[in-house]
C-alpha positions in Angstrom: -46.9 0.4 -4.3 -45.5 0.8 -7.8 -41.8 0.9 -6.7 -39.0 -1.0 -8.3 -37.1 -4.0 -6.8 -33.5 -5.2 -7.2 -32.7 -8.8 -6.1 -29.0 -9.6 -5.6 -27.8 -13.2 -5.9 -24.1 -13.7 -6.1 -24.3 -16.8 -8.3 -25.3 -17.0 -11.9 -27.0 -19.9 -13.7 -30.1 -21.8 -12.7 -28.6 -24.0 -10.1 -25.1 -24.5 -8.7 -25.2 -28.2 -9.5 -27.5 -31.2 -10.4 -27.7 -34.3 -8.3 -29.3 -37.7 -8.5 -31.8 -38.1 -5.7 -31.3 -41.9 -5.7 -27.5 -42.3 -5.5 -26.2 -38.8 -4.9 -24.2 -38.5 -8.2 -23.3 -35.0 -9.2 -22.1 -33.7 -12.6 -18.5 -32.6 -12.4 -16.2 -30.9 -14.9 -13.7 -33.4 -16.5 -11.0 -30.7 -16.5 -11.6 -28.9 -13.2 -12.4 -30.2 -9.7 -15.7 -28.4 -9.5 -19.4 -29.3 -10.1 -21.0 -28.1 -13.3 -23.5 -25.3 -13.1 -27.0 -25.9 -14.6 -28.2 -23.3 -17.1 -31.8 -24.0 -17.8 -32.0 -21.6 -20.8 -30.1 -24.0 -23.1 -30.5 -27.0 -20.8 -26.7 -27.1 -20.4 -24.2 -27.9 -17.7 -21.4 -25.4 -17.7 -18.0 -25.1 -15.9 -17.5 -21.5 -14.8 -13.7 -22.1 -14.7 -12.8 -23.5 -18.1 -16.0 -23.1 -20.1 -16.6 -26.9 -20.6 -20.2 -27.5 -21.6 -22.3 -30.6 -21.8 -26.0 -31.6 -22.0 -28.0 -32.6 -19.0 -28.2 -36.4 -18.9 -31.7 -37.8 -19.4 -31.0 -40.4 -16.6 -28.4 -40.5 -13.9 -25.2 -41.9 -15.5 -24.2 -43.7 -12.3 -27.3 -45.6 -11.2 -29.5 -45.2 -14.4 -32.6 -45.0 -12.1 -33.9 -41.4 -11.9 -33.6 -38.0 -13.5 -31.0 -35.6 -12.0 -32.5 -32.6 -10.2 -31.2 -29.1 -9.8 -29.9 -28.2 -6.3 -29.6 -24.7 -4.8 -30.3 -21.6 -6.9 -28.6 -19.0 -9.1 -29.9 -15.9 -10.8 -31.7 -17.8 -13.6 -33.7 -19.8 -11.1 -34.5 -16.6 -9.0 -35.8 -15.0 -12.2 -38.0 -18.0 -13.0 -39.5 -18.1 -9.5 -40.2 -14.4 -9.6 -42.1 -14.9 -12.8 -44.3 -17.5 -11.0 -44.9 -15.4 -7.9 -45.5 -12.1 -9.7 -46.8 -13.1 -13.2 -47.9 -9.5 -13.9 -44.4 -8.0 -13.1 -41.9 -7.1 -15.8 -38.7 -9.0 -14.8 -35.2 -8.8 -16.2 -31.9 -10.5 -15.3 -28.4 -8.8 -15.3 -25.5 -11.3 -15.2 -22.7 -12.5 -17.5 -25.1 -14.9 -19.2 -27.8 -12.3 -20.1 -25.2 -9.6 -21.0 -23.7 -10.9 -24.2 -22.6 -7.5 -25.4 -22.3 -3.9 -24.4 -25.5 -3.2 -26.3 -27.4 -5.9 -24.3 -26.1 -4.4 -21.0 -27.1 -0.9 -22.0 -30.6 -2.1 -23.0 -31.3 -3.8 -19.7 -30.1 -0.8 -17.7 -32.0 1.6 -19.9 -35.3 -0.4 -19.5 -34.9 -0.4 -15.7 -34.0 3.3 -15.6 -37.0 4.1 -17.7 -39.2 2.0 -15.4 -40.1 -0.4 -18.2 -38.8 -3.2 -15.8 -40.3 -3.7 -12.3 -37.9 -6.3 -10.9 -34.2 -6.6 -11.7 -32.4 -9.8 -10.7 -28.6 -9.9 -10.9 -25.1 -10.7 -9.7 -22.5 -8.2 -8.6 -23.2 -6.4 -11.9 -26.2 -4.7 -10.3 -24.3 -3.4 -7.2 -21.9 -0.8 -8.7 -22.6 2.9 -9.0 -26.3 2.8 -10.3 -28.6 5.6 -9.3 -32.2 4.4 -10.0 -34.8 6.8 -8.7 -37.6 4.2 -8.6 -35.9 1.5 -6.5 -37.6 1.2 -3.1 -36.8 -2.4 -2.2 -33.5 -4.4 -2.4 -33.3 -8.1 -1.5 -29.9 -9.7 -0.8 -30.5 -13.5 -1.4 -28.5 -16.1 0.5 -26.0 -13.7 2.1 -24.3 -16.7 3.9 -22.7 -17.5 0.5 -20.8 -14.2 0.8 -19.7 -14.8 4.4 -18.5 -18.4 4.1 -15.7 -18.0 1.6 -12.2 -19.4 2.6 -10.6 -16.0 2.5 -9.4 -13.7 5.3 -11.1 -10.8 3.5 -14.5 -12.6 3.2 -16.2 -10.6 6.0 -14.9 -7.3 4.8 -15.9 -8.0 1.2 -19.4 -9.3 2.3 -19.9 -6.1 4.3 -18.8 -4.0 1.4 -20.9 -5.8 -1.2 -24.1 -5.8 1.0 -23.7 -2.1 1.9 -23.1 -1.4 -1.8 -26.2 -3.2 -3.0 -28.3 -1.9 -0.1 -27.3 1.6 -1.2 -29.4 1.1 -4.4 -32.6 1.4 -2.4 -34.3 4.7 -1.5 -32.0 7.1 -3.3 -34.8 9.7 -3.5 -37.5 11.0 -1.1 -39.5 8.3 0.6 -36.6 6.1 1.6 -36.2 2.4 0.9 -36.1 -1.0 2.4 -33.4 -3.7 2.4 -34.1 -7.3 3.2 -31.2 -9.7 3.8 -31.8 -13.5 3.6 -29.6 -15.4 6.0 -29.7 -18.4 8.2 -27.4 -16.5 10.7 -29.2 -13.3 11.6 -26.9 -13.0 14.7 -23.7 -13.1 12.6 -21.6 -10.0 13.5 -21.2 -8.9 9.8 -25.0 -9.2 9.2 -25.7 -7.1 12.3 -23.0 -4.6 11.3 -24.6 -4.3 7.8 -28.0 -3.8 9.3 -26.7 -1.1 11.6 -24.5 0.5 8.9 -21.6 0.1 11.4 -18.5 0.4 9.3 -16.3 1.3 12.3 -17.5 -1.7 14.2 -16.7 -4.0 11.3 -13.2 -2.5 10.8 -12.4 -2.9 14.5 -13.5 -6.5 14.5 -11.6 -7.4 11.4 -8.4 -5.6 12.4 -8.3 -7.4 15.7 -8.8 -10.7 14.0 -6.1 -10.0 11.4 -3.6 -8.8 14.1 -4.2 -12.1 16.0 -3.6 -14.2 13.0 -0.9 -12.1 11.3 -2.7 -10.9 8.2 -2.6 -7.5 6.3 -2.1 -4.8 7.3 0.1 -6.4 9.9 1.9 -8.5 7.4 2.5 -8.6 3.6 1.4 -11.7 1.8 3.0 -13.5 -1.2 1.2 -16.5 -2.5 2.8 -19.1 -4.7 0.7 -21.3 -6.8 2.3 -24.4 -8.4 0.6 -26.1 -11.4 1.3 -29.4 -13.2 -0.7 -32.1 -14.9 0.9 -34.9 -12.9 0.0 -34.7 -9.2 3.0 -36.8 -8.1 5.5 -34.5 -9.8 3.6 -31.5 -8.4 3.7 -32.9 -4.9 7.5 -33.7 -5.1 8.2 -30.2 -6.4 6.2 -28.3 -3.8 7.7 -30.3 -1.0 11.2 -29.5 -2.3 10.4 -25.8 -2.7 8.7 -25.6 0.7 11.8 -27.1 2.4 14.1 -24.6 0.6 12.0 -21.6 1.5 11.7 -22.7 5.1 15.4 -22.6 5.5 15.2 -19.0 4.4 11.9 -17.8 6.0 11.2 -20.3 8.8 7.7 -20.1 10.3 6.8 -17.2 7.9 6.0 -19.9 5.3 2.7 -21.7 5.4 1.9 -24.8 3.4 1.8 -26.7 1.1 -1.9 -26.4 1.0 -4.6 -27.5 -1.4 -6.8 -24.7 -2.7 -10.6 -25.1 -2.7 -10.5 -25.8 -6.4 -7.4 -27.9 -6.9 -7.6 -28.8 -10.6 -8.3 -26.3 -13.4 -8.1 -27.0 -17.1 -6.5 -30.4 -16.5 -3.7 -29.0 -14.2 -3.5 -29.8 -10.5 -2.8 -26.8 -8.2 -1.1 -26.5 -4.8 -0.2 -23.4 -2.9 2.4 -21.9 -0.5 1.8 -18.6 1.5 4.6 -16.3 2.7 3.8 -13.8 5.5 6.4 -11.1 6.0 5.9 -8.7 8.9 5.1 -5.1 7.9 8.3 -3.7 9.4 10.7 -6.2 7.6 12.5 -5.4 4.4 10.3 -6.5 1.5 13.2 -6.0 -0.9 15.3 -8.5 1.0 12.4 -11.0 1.1 11.9 -10.6 -2.7 15.6 -11.1 -3.3 15.7 -14.4 -1.2 12.5 -15.7 -2.8 13.8 -14.9 -6.4 17.0 -16.8 -5.7 15.1 -19.9 -4.5 12.7 -19.8 -7.4 15.6 -19.6 -9.8 17.2 -22.6 -8.3 13.9 -24.5 -8.3 13.3 -23.7 -12.0 16.7 -24.9 -13.0 16.1 -28.3 -11.4 15.5 -30.8 -14.3 13.0 -32.7 -12.2 10.8 -29.7 -11.6 11.3 -27.4 -14.6 7.9 -28.5 -16.1 6.1 -27.1 -13.0 4.6 -23.7 -13.5 5.0 -21.3 -10.5 2.8 -18.3 -10.3 3.8 -15.6 -7.7 1.2 -13.2 -6.5 2.4 -10.4 -4.2 -0.3 -8.8 -2.0 -2.9 -11.2 -3.5 -6.4 -9.8 -3.7 
């Protein structure tokens, strides 16, 4: 119909990882405990945590039998597929890889605004504050990625992001259409987004947070400990956890291993402190500071880095 389209995929690159179809080997970062993302443009494997880059192996380094193949999809692959399906369409991509400067960002946006681009594929960069008159269709790809994050705010953030990107469609007369790709169409958040039911989402999330003692019913303080030697780190976090438990009791959770437990060669482990909303945060801060000072003065653990995040987002 001559309208413009925005496709939102919350993952850049061509593919989240490459895998050997024979033995299952995957390329992983030597410095971080994550798979390397495949970027087809330069035929490179890139770590999105530390920036490590390497070439795609010609043959599987493990079994030496087959080529490795891209698995899953990021914005780069979506762009390529759109070119195949709609060869006549003018397609652009807006993500951290395509936007190398403020000038490049402005050029992509200006082309779309002037309707020199038909389909814009992008990450969260396409969701914020744009008012394009010609957009009549928005597609949210793989919405399950947004919902299945290990974070108590995942549902709220997924709702917010999907409502934000959906709001780019039909901003003038004639209305617009939003298509959400999901394997869980019955998921409460997907249904709430489809209905535009903010109040229902808020009620559901607040009930869940009250039951499990999360904000706004508690204040959170996260402690992340980092060290290159996992045994030193383990000893340190067990010592600190024991000390904090004598002060805070069941309010302290952990130690726990984060989803990405090694970044830039350092191992990570976490502790989480939940202080009820009515309690004195000043007193809690005072007790925590005293224990952290004692911990830092211990010769066995002074090489451990401790990062304290109050009200982590």
